[in-house]
Structure formats: structure tokens, C-alpha cells
C-alpha positions, 0 to 999 in steps of 0.5 A: 500500500502506497499511503499517499492520498490522491492529492499528495500522490499527484503532487509527488508525481508532478501530475494534475488531478482531473477527477478525484477518487477515494480517500485511501492510497493505491495498493501498488503501481502497474504499467500493464493494463492487463495486470490491473487489479482492484485498488491499483494505480495504472500508469500509462506510459507512451510507447513506440507503437502505442500509448498506455493512456489508451488503456486508461478506461479499461483500467478504470473498469477493472477497479483501478484506484486511479490512473496516471496518463498523458494529460490529453488522455486524462482530460478526455476520460475525465470529460467522459465521466462527467457526462456519464459516458464512462463509469467509475470513481477512480482518480484521474491524473494527467501528466505531460510525461508519465514516466517522469511522474512515475520516477518522481513518485518513486523518489517521494515514496523512498523518502517517505519510507526513509529506507536505506538503499543498496544499489547493485550494478556490474557486468555479472552477478547483480541478481545473485548479489541481490538475492544474497542481500535479501536473505542476509540483511537482518531488516525489513528488506524489499528487493527488486523483482527479476528484471526490474532494473531499468528506468521503468522497472526500478521505480516500480520496484520502489513503489512495491515496497510496503510501509515499514521497509527498512532497506531497498536492494535494487539492481541497476542495469546499464546499456549506455552512458548516463543510465546508471546516473539516471537510476541513481537520481531516482533512488540515490544509494547509501551503498553502491555495489559494483560486482565486476567489470567485463566485456558486456555491452562492449558493442554498444560502449566501445571498450571495457574502459568505457563500460567501467566509466558507465558503471562508476556512475553509481559512485557519483550517485551515492548519497552523502556519506555513502559507501562503495563496495568494489572488488579487491582487484578492480581492474578498469574501475581503479581510476574511478575509485578515488571519487568514492567517499568511502570504499569497502573491497571484497574478495582475496586481499580485500576488506571482506575476504574468505580466509578458509573455504571448504566446498562439498556436498552442496554447501560451502563452509567459509571463514570470512574476515571483515572489518568487524571481525571473523565469522564462519558462514555455511552457505547453501551452494558450492560455486566459487563465483557465488562465494564472490557474490556472497562476499559482496553481499556481506560487504554491503551488510557491513557497510549498512552496519549489520553484524556478520554474526546475524548475517551468517545466521540467515544464510540458509535462506539464500534462494537464487533467482531462476535460470541461474545455476539451477541444478536439474536432475535427469534420468539415469543420474544425469544432471543439468546446470540450467544457467540459461538466463544470460552469458558473457565471457566472465560468467561463461568461465565461472559456469564452466568452472562450476561444471568441472567441480561437480562429481559426475559418473559420466562425461561433462557436456556443454550446450553453449549459446552465442554471447551477444554484444561483444563487439569486434572481438566477439570471435576471440572471446568465443574461442577463449571460452571454448578453449577454457571448456576443453581445459576444464574437461568438457568432452562434448560441446553443442554450439547454438547460433552462428558465433558458436562456431568459434567455441570449436563445438563438436556439433553446431545447431541453429536454435534452442529446439535443435540443441535440445534434440542434439543433447537428448541424443548425446546424453548418457548415464551419469553425465553432467551438462551445462546449458548457458548462452545469451538471453536472446538465444532462449536456451531455457527451452533446452532445460524445459524439454529435457526435464519435461 
């Protein structure tokens, strides 16, 4: 429930009240009229092909608390209500820029909550660090849902936070310069986490150094007195770190590091050194890259002032978002790692390392889809991943897509459906297989077909 009444909500959004409704605030904000439930605020955003304002009347019929649409749409709907052409008692708010109004409303709601914000960006691991933070932090935590990490999704994530929320954990996605700065302007973070920097979106930005500069906008977007959490080996981020008010480094040699690790039987036992002392953690995973993600989350918690002992006690509650390293049991003791959400050179190598660490009675196989948006060096990045796969003991590679030929695959197919058929024919008893590729390749269909 957003506790603003209609007049206050309109003021916070910079919108005009064209028709008044009930006294209470809306249950939530939505931008898809098909998802509107009774009591919702429908925000109709202009799109490339349609304007969401067209669906304002439909939202009212579904019992929306109110609608926030372009000014002309709002005036027309208010006029139709006055003459009885449209039924309803919802608030009708008009805005010259509904997206800007949505963002302003989110900024006001964050201020109303007085919640601290952990902003997370990076080339890989954003969602996993968010998942660990959500589990670790001993507070009333609201974390952004999957993919709610853009100039549209982030304000919706903020507005989904109920009263009493103490910490907002928000992913911040980046596809170009200025985008992280825009997100920070909506919800300036108290803690800014940069997981890593690698050749993701290099096709759009031109170089890894340019990617680092774009990610580092989150440092400039910190609230006064904020803390930046960065890798102990920051690489191309290093020139930007001098702008941070305060730094916490995670990973080997950092302020938060694992000094002892034992990973077996589906769990990782680790002793973690922090500025607040050492603490033992029992973590419900074995992947080395997820240990790095956990260290980043622990550092975020330390930055917020939470005791490591309390975070350790909450470790059993870690649940990772779907399609990110899910283990799927197949017939005849075969196992599939469904890591099909996305892929880039950093995450590919980490996933192949995980595959190599699994105990398997049979072979190790990999279904590797293309990695998109890698720029002119894309072929070389694919070759390096293919070489790494062979070094880690992968005996059979099924490549999916044109660029996948650079993996040096044993078999190359055009799409996910063909990959599923090829894997089904190749899979044997006790085999372990990794399925991973860029989101556009749609390799989740491979896992679905094999498991179904």
C-alpha cells in the first residue's frame, strides 16, 4: 500500500488531478493494463507503437484506484465521466510525461519510507548479489523483482515496497552512458555495489574502459556519506575509485575476504574476515563465483552496519533467482546446470568452472549459446571460452547460433529446439551438462524439454 492520498500522490508525481477518487492510497503501481487489479494505480506510459493512456478506461473498469496518463488522455476520460459516458470513481491524473511522474513518485515514496538503499550494478552477478542481500540483511528488506532494473522497472520496484521497509536492494542495469546516473537520481544509494567489470555491452560502449566509466556512475550517485563496495582487484574501475567517499573491497586481499573455504556436498563452509571481525558462514551452494557474490553481499551488510554474526545466521535462506545455476536432475543420474538466463565471457568461465567441480559418473557436456554484444572481438572471446571448456574437461560441446562456431563445438545447431534434440541424443548415464548462452538465444527451452 502506497499511503499517499490522491492529492499528495499527484503532487509527488508532478501530475494534475482531473477527477478525484477515494480517500485511501493505491495498493501498488502497474504499467500493464492487463495486470490491473482492484485498488491499483495504472500508469500509462507512451510507447513506440502505442500509448498506455489508451488503456486508461479499461483500467478504470477493472477497479483501478486511479490512473496516471498523458494529460490529453486524462482530460478526455475525465470529460467522459462527467457526462456519464464512462463509469467509475477512480482518480484521474494527467501528466505531460508519465514516466517522469512515475520516477518522481518513486523518489517521494523512498523518502517517505526513509529506507536505506543498496544499489547493485556490474557486468555479472547483480541478481545473485541481490538475492544474497535479501536473505542476509537482518531488516525489513524489499528487493527488486527479476528484471526490474531499468528506468521503468526500478521505480516500480520502489513503489512495491510496503510501509515499514527498512532497506531497498535494487539492481541497476546499464546499456549506455548516463543510465546508471539516471537510476541513481531516482533512488540515490547509501551503498553502491559494483560486482565486476567485463566485456558486456562492449558493442554498444566501445571498450571495457568505457563500460567501467558507465558503471562508476553509481559512485557519483551515492548519497552523502555513502559507501562503495568494489572488488579487491578492480581492474578498469581503479581510476574511478578515488571519487568514492568511502570504499569497502571484497574478495582475496580485500576488506571482506574468505580466509578458509571448504566446498562439498552442496554447501560451502567459509571463514570470512571483515572489518568487524571473523565469522564462519555455511552457505547453501558450492560455486566459487557465488562465494564472490556472497562476499559482496556481506560487504554491503557491513557497510549498512549489520553484524556478520546475524548475517551468517540467515544464510540458509539464500534462494537464487531462476535460470541461474539451477541444478536439474535427469534420468539415469544425469544432471543439468540450467544457467540459461544470460552469458558473457566472465560468467561463461565461472559456469564452466562450476561444471568441472561437480562429481559426475559420466562425461561433462556443454550446450553453449552465442554471447551477444561483444563487439569486434566477439570471435576471440568465443574461442577463449571454448578453449577454457576443453581445459576444464568438457568432452562434448553443442554450439547454438552462428558465433558458436568459434567455441570449436563438436556439433553446431541453429536454435534452442535443435540443441535440445542434439543433447537428448548425446546424453548418457551419469553425465553432467551445462546449458548457458545469451538471453536472446532462449536456451531455457533446452532445460524445459529435457526435464519435461
